[in-house]
C-alpha positions in Angstrom: -6.0 -14.2 11.7 -5.8 -10.8 13.3 -2.6 -11.7 15.1 -0.9 -12.3 11.7 -1.4 -8.7 10.7 2.0 -7.8 12.0 2.7 -5.1 9.4 -0.7 -4.8 7.6 -2.4 -1.4 7.8 -4.9 -1.6 5.0 -8.4 -2.9 5.7 -7.7 -5.8 3.3 -4.7 -7.2 1.4 -4.6 -10.3 -0.8 -2.0 -13.0 -1.2 -0.7 -14.8 -4.2 -1.9 -18.1 -5.7 -4.4 -19.7 -8.0 -7.5 -21.7 -8.1 -8.5 -25.1 -9.6 -11.2 -26.1 -12.1 -14.3 -27.6 -10.6 -17.1 -29.7 -12.1 -19.3 -28.2 -14.8 -20.5 -25.4 -14.4 -16.9 -24.5 -13.6 -14.8 -21.6 -12.5 -14.2 -20.8 -16.2 -17.8 -19.5 -16.2 -16.6 -16.8 -13.8 -14.0 -15.4 -16.3 -14.5 -11.7 -16.6 -14.8 -8.5 -14.6 -17.0 -8.3 -11.5 -17.9 -5.1 -9.6 -18.8 -5.1 -6.0 -18.6 -3.2 -2.7 -18.4 -3.5 1.0 -19.4 -1.2 3.8 -17.0 -0.8 6.8 -18.6 1.4 9.4 -19.4 4.6 7.6 -17.1 3.9 4.7 -18.0 2.1 1.5 -15.3 0.5 -0.6 -15.5 -0.4 -4.2 -14.1 -3.8 -5.1 -13.3 -5.0 -8.6 -12.7 -8.7 -9.1 -11.0 -9.9 -12.4 -11.0 -13.5 -13.3 -8.9 -14.7 -16.2 -8.0 -18.0 -17.9 -4.2 -18.5 -17.9 -2.1 -20.1 -20.6 -1.9 -23.2 -18.5 -5.7 -23.7 -18.7 -6.1 -22.6 -15.1 -7.9 -19.7 -13.4 -6.3 -16.7 -11.8 -8.0 -13.8 -10.0 -7.0 -10.4 -8.9 -8.8 -7.7 -6.8 -8.8 -3.9 -7.0 -9.9 -1.6 -4.3 -9.6 1.9 -5.8 -10.2 3.8 -2.6 -7.2 2.1 -1.0 -5.0 2.4 -4.1 -4.9 -1.4 -4.4 -4.5 -2.7 -8.0 -3.9 -6.2 -9.4 -3.6 -7.9 -6.0 -3.7 -11.7 -6.6 -6.1 -13.8 -4.6 -4.7 -16.8 -2.7 -7.5 -18.9 -4.2 -10.8 -18.8 -6.1 -12.9 -21.9 -5.4 -16.1 -22.7 -7.3 -18.5 -25.5 -6.6 -21.7 -24.4 -8.3 -23.4 -22.3 -7.0 -20.9 -21.7 -4.1 -18.1 -19.2 -4.7 -15.2 -18.7 -2.3 -12.5 -16.1 -2.5 -9.5 -16.5 -0.1 -7.0 -13.9 1.0 -4.3 -15.1 3.3 -3.0 -11.9 5.0 -5.8 -11.6 7.5 -6.9 -15.2 7.5 -10.2 -14.2 5.8 -12.3 -15.2 2.9 -15.5 -14.3 1.0 -18.2 -17.0 0.6 -21.2 -16.5 -1.6 -23.6 -18.0 -4.0 -23.9 -17.4 -7.8 -27.5 -16.7 -8.9 -29.3 -18.7 -11.6 -28.5 -16.1 -14.3 -24.8 -16.4 -13.6 -24.4 -12.6 -13.4 -24.3 -12.0 -9.6 -23.0 -13.6 -6.5 -23.7 -12.4 -3.0 -22.3 -13.4 0.4 -20.1 -12.1 3.2 -16.5 -11.5 4.0 -15.3 -13.1 7.3 -12.1 -11.6 8.9 -10.8 -14.7 10.7 -12.1 -16.4 13.8 -14.4 -14.1 15.8 -14.6 -11.5 13.0 -17.9 -9.9 12.2 -19.2 -11.0 8.7 -19.5 -8.1 6.3 -22.1 -8.5 3.5 -20.9 -8.0 -0.1 -22.3 -8.5 -3.6 -20.5 -8.8 -6.9 -22.2 -8.2 -10.3 -20.8 -9.0 -13.7 -19.6 -5.8 -15.3 -21.7 -4.8 -18.4 -19.1 -2.4 -19.8 -15.4 -2.6 -20.6 -12.9 -0.5 -18.7 -12.9 3.1 -19.8 -9.5 4.6 -20.6 -8.1 6.9 -17.9 -8.5 10.5 -18.8 -5.3 12.4 -19.6 -4.1 14.5 -16.7 -1.6 17.3 -16.8 0.7 18.1 -13.9 2.9 20.8 -15.5 2.2 24.2 -17.1 2.7 25.5 -20.6 4.7 28.6 -21.1 2.8 31.7 -19.8 -0.1 29.5 -18.5 -1.6 30.7 -15.3 -0.5 28.7 -12.3 -3.1 26.6 -10.4 -2.9 23.8 -7.9 -1.9 21.0 -10.3 1.5 19.4 -9.7 3.6 17.4 -7.3 3.7 18.2 -3.6 5.4 17.1 -0.5 4.6 17.8 3.2 4.5 16.3 6.7 2.7 16.9 10.0 2.7 15.5 13.5 -0.2 13.1 13.7 0.5 12.3 17.3 3.2 13.5 19.7 6.5 12.2 18.3 4.7 10.6 15.3 5.5 12.4 12.0 3.7 11.4 8.8 5.5 12.2 5.5 3.1 12.7 2.6 3.1 13.2 -1.1 0.3 14.7 -3.2 -0.2 14.4 -6.9 -2.8 16.8 -8.4 -3.7 16.5 -12.0 -5.8 18.7 -14.2 -8.4 16.9 -16.4 -9.4 17.9 -19.9 -12.7 19.4 -18.6 -10.8 21.7 -16.2 -11.5 19.8 -13.0 -8.8 18.2 -10.9 -8.0 14.8 -9.5 -5.7 14.2 -6.4 -3.8 11.1 -5.2 -2.3 11.0 -1.8 0.8 9.0 -0.5 1.2 8.5 3.2 4.6 6.9 3.1 4.8 6.0 6.8 1.7 3.9 6.5 2.7 2.3 3.2 -0.3 3.9 1.5 0.3 5.0 -2.0 -1.8 6.8 -4.7 -5.0 6.9 -2.7 -7.5 8.8 -4.8 -9.4 11.7 -3.3 -13.2 11.1 -3.4 -13.8 14.8 -3.8 -11.6 17.6 -5.2 -12.6 21.3 -5.7 -10.6 24.4 -6.6 -11.6 28.0 -6.8 -8.4 30.1 -6.7 -6.9 30.2 -4.2 -9.1 27.8 -2.2 -8.6 24.1 -2.6 -10.6 21.3 -0.9 -9.8 17.5 -1.0 -11.5 14.6 0.8 -10.5 11.0 1.3 -13.2 8.6 2.4 -10.7 5.9 3.3 -9.1 8.0 6.0 -12.3 10.0 6.9 -10.1 13.0 6.2 -10.1 16.3 4.4 -7.6 19.0 3.5 -8.8 22.6 3.2 -6.1 24.8 1.9 -5.1 27.9 0.0 -2.6 28.2 -2.9 0.1 30.8 -2.2 0.3 33.8 -4.4 3.5 32.4 -6.0 1.9 29.0 -6.4 4.7 27.2 -4.5 2.7 26.1 -1.4 -0.6 24.7 -0.4 -1.3 25.6 3.3 -4.3 24.8 5.4 -5.8 22.3 7.8 -5.8 18.5 7.7 -8.9 17.2 9.4 -9.4 13.6 10.4 -12.2 12.2 12.5 -12.8 15.5 14.2 -9.2 16.4 14.8 -7.3 19.1 13.0 -3.7 19.9 12.3 -2.0 22.6 10.3 -0.4 21.3 7.1 1.7 22.8 4.3 2.6 21.1 1.1 5.5 22.5 -0.9 5.7 22.2 -4.7 8.1 19.7 -6.1 9.7 19.2 -9.5 8.7 15.5 -9.5 6.6 13.2 -7.3 7.6 12.8 -3.6 9.3 9.5 -2.7 9.2 7.3 0.5 12.9 7.8 1.1 15.3 10.6 0.2 17.0 10.7 -3.1 20.7 10.6 -3.6 21.3 7.7 -1.3 24.2 5.3 -1.9 23.1 1.6 -1.7 26.4 0.1 -2.9 28.4 -1.4 0.0 32.1 -0.9 0.1 33.5 -4.4 -0.6 36.9 -3.3 0.9 35.3 -2.4 4.2 33.7 -4.5 6.9 30.2 -4.4 8.3 28.8 -2.0 5.6 25.1 -1.8 6.2 24.2 -0.4 2.7 22.4 -2.5 0.2 19.5 -4.9 -0.1 18.5 -7.5 2.4 15.9 -10.3 2.8 14.6 -12.4 5.6 11.6 -14.3 6.8 9.5 -14.1 10.0 7.8 -17.2 11.3 4.6 -16.2 13.1 3.0 -19.3 14.6 3.7 -21.2 11.4 2.8 -18.4 9.0 5.9 -17.4 7.0 6.2 -13.7 6.2 8.9 -12.7 3.7 10.6 -9.3 4.2 12.6 -7.3 1.7 14.7 -4.4 3.0 16.9 -1.7 1.4 19.3 0.6 3.3 21.1 3.6 1.8 23.6 6.1 3.2 23.4 9.9 2.6 26.3 12.2 2.1 26.2 13.2 5.8 26.7 9.4 6.7 23.1 9.1 8.0 21.1 6.1 6.9 17.6 5.8 5.3 15.7 3.0 3.7 12.5 1.0 3.5 10.9 -2.4 4.0 8.4 -4.5 2.0 6.4 -7.3 3.6 5.9 -9.5 0.5 3.1 -11.7 1.9 1.1 -8.8 3.4 0.2 -6.9 0.3 3.7 -5.8 -0.7 3.4 -2.3 0.8 6.6 -0.4 1.3 7.3 1.3 4.6 10.2 3.8 5.2 12.3 3.1 8.3 11.8 5.8 11.0 15.4 5.4 12.0 18.4 3.3 11.2 21.5 3.1 13.4 24.7 1.1 13.4 27.3 1.2 16.1 30.1 -1.3 17.0 28.5 -4.0 14.8 25.1 -3.5 16.3 22.1 -2.6 14.0 18.8 -1.1 15.0 15.9 -0.5 12.6 12.7 1.1 13.8 9.2 1.6 12.3 7.5 3.9 14.7 4.1 3.8 12.9 3.9 0.0 13.5 5.6 0.0 16.9 8.2 -2.3 15.5 12.0 -2.6 16.0 14.6 -5.0 14.5 17.8 -5.2 16.5 20.7 -7.4 15.5 24.4 -7.8 14.9 26.0 -7.6 11.5 28.8 -10.1 10.8 32.3 -9.0 9.9 31.8 -9.9 6.3 28.7 -7.7 6.2 26.6 -10.5 4.6 24.2 -11.3 7.5 22.4 -9.5 10.3 21.2 -11.8 13.0 18.7 -10.5 15.6 15.1 -10.2 16.7 11.9 -8.6 15.4 10.1 -6.9 18.3 6.5 -5.9 17.9 4.4 -6.7 21.0 5.3 -8.8 24.0 7.0 -11.7 22.1 10.2 -11.0 20.1 10.7 -13.2 17.0 14.0 -14.3 15.6 15.0 -12.8 12.3 18.1 -13.2 10.2 18.7 -10.9 7.2 20.9 -11.9 4.3 22.3 -10.0 1.4 20.0 -9.7 -1.6 20.0 -7.6 -4.8 18.2 -4.6 -6.2 16.5 -6.7 -8.8 15.1 -9.1 -6.1 13.9 -6.1 -4.0 12.1 -4.6 -7.0 10.3 -7.9 -8.0 6.6 -7.8 -7.4 6.7 -10.9 -5.2 
């Protein structure tokens, strides 16, 4: 359901679950790797479905969408009633329904994105080859090696008035001398999105991302410490400079303190969890909040049931026991009151016309870092 996509930014995200065995021929005949694709406007996305038999004699399935940086996302269900195949993903209330051919090596059908959604045709073929190992990439330089554009980079630009996007760029050099690039757009929860095209002829560098319909044309500075140029997206352009980093950029600043002071009251630092009830659909949230040396706060949020993407808070404030967390990119605000013991924050999630009650409770780092 489109109204359930409170936090979802990707075109698709898949939920957790498993499927059940059907009459012979059964879902076990689908075990293996399947390759497919879907066209969304002018964009074409690769989809890789993996079906495995679990130790409990059941079937589990995961989906990969390389252009979106999506890997190993579990399906809510895989249903098979020969020749009908159904793949369900909860986050947008959608599903794929298709038919397996007589040879058992292809099934074709359509994705439906909830009530009123326009069906999108898709086809999956059984993969004829095993996965190829990832080529070795280098991100650093040997002693006295000439500097090129490989490495880790960080930058930001104003996508819209008052809307800053913080980005990370990882550029690796392949054994054949070509380059690969992966982009992080932290404020959109988009991580390791592979560039569909990368070229470099010192000092000029060009990278393109089909997913965002974007390109970055830049020049490497003489000292090799910056990549400056123009970011273009759907006909709009903006100046952008990436600065070289010693290690990959992160969604939130390093050096934050997440350990609350047990001797003090109303300490906001730490790990939190809560659930949103959206018309009967429960969405689990995991939150971390840290404090910098200048006493400012920073942190991030994960929506577990909507693909597990991590979004950094645009702003975090606490005054007189009142807490306000904002995600500008999503137009969302959580406002609440922290209790004296610093164990609960009771308030409302506001995104759209109808606020939703939300209570956050203390959690742990281990629970925050769990995959689900």
